[in-house]
C-alpha positions in Angstrom: -5.9 12.9 10.8 -2.8 10.5 10.7 -0.4 10.6 7.8 -0.7 8.0 5.3 1.9 5.1 6.0 2.7 4.7 2.5 4.7 6.7 0.3 4.9 6.0 -3.7 8.3 6.6 -5.4 6.4 8.7 -7.9 4.4 10.7 -5.6 1.5 10.1 -3.7 0.3 8.0 -0.7 -2.1 5.3 0.5 -3.5 3.2 3.4 -3.9 -0.4 3.7 -7.3 -1.6 3.3 -6.8 -5.3 2.9 -3.6 -7.3 3.2 -2.3 -11.1 3.3 1.0 -12.7 2.6 0.2 -12.4 -1.5 -2.2 -9.6 -2.2 -2.9 -6.0 -0.9 -5.8 -3.6 -1.6 -4.8 0.2 -0.8 -6.8 3.6 -0.8 -4.2 5.7 -2.7 -4.2 9.2 -4.1 -3.1 8.0 -7.4 -3.9 5.2 -10.0 -2.1 2.9 -11.6 -2.5 0.6 -14.7 -3.2 -3.0 -14.4 0.5 -4.9 -14.7 2.4 -1.7 -13.4 4.7 -1.7 -10.7 3.9 0.4 -7.6 7.0 1.1 -6.0 7.3 2.8 -2.7 8.1 2.6 1.3 6.0 1.7 4.1 6.7 2.7 7.5 6.4 0.5 10.4 7.6 0.3 14.3 9.9 3.3 13.6 11.4 1.9 10.4 11.0 2.3 6.5 10.5 -0.6 4.3 11.0 -0.5 0.3 8.4 -2.6 -1.8 7.3 -3.3 -5.1 3.8 -4.5 -6.0 2.6 -5.6 -9.4 -1.0 -3.7 -9.9 -3.8 -5.7 -11.0 -6.4 -2.8 -11.3 -7.3 0.7 -9.8 -11.0 1.7 -9.3 -12.0 5.3 -8.2 -13.9 5.6 -4.8 -14.8 9.3 -3.8 -11.4 11.2 -3.6 -9.2 8.2 -3.5 -8.4 5.2 -5.7 -8.7 1.4 -4.7 -5.7 -0.1 -6.0 -5.5 -4.0 -5.8 -1.9 -5.5 -6.2 0.2 -8.5 -5.1 3.6 -8.6 -3.5 6.6 -9.3 -5.8 9.6 -10.5 -3.9 8.7 -8.8 -0.7 10.3 -9.6 2.5 8.5 -11.2 5.7 9.2 -7.7 6.9 7.3 -5.9 4.8 4.4 -8.4 4.4 4.2 -8.0 8.1 4.3 -4.2 8.0 1.2 -4.2 5.4 -0.8 -6.5 7.8 0.2 -4.6 10.9 -1.4 -1.3 9.0 -4.4 -3.4 8.2 -4.8 -4.3 12.0 -4.2 -0.5 13.2 -7.5 1.5 13.5 -7.4 4.9 11.8 -6.2 7.9 13.6 -8.3 10.7 14.9 
């Protein structure tokens, strides 16, 4: 199983389920309350990009949480990293 590309500052990790230039949906190992910032790093092309998302909600799904959020001041490189991980098929 491949390692999750997202690591949160407060611990936990996530994969990208949906992403566009404004919104993201993650499958995370932890939940965030609505309005909370979700800070962390996403790996892409051998580099690491810091990000801050504003969470709109979390819902339990199996052993993970579906976290819906929007970008806050994200660079084009950060947005591209989220979209790139969306397009990448899961590892074995």
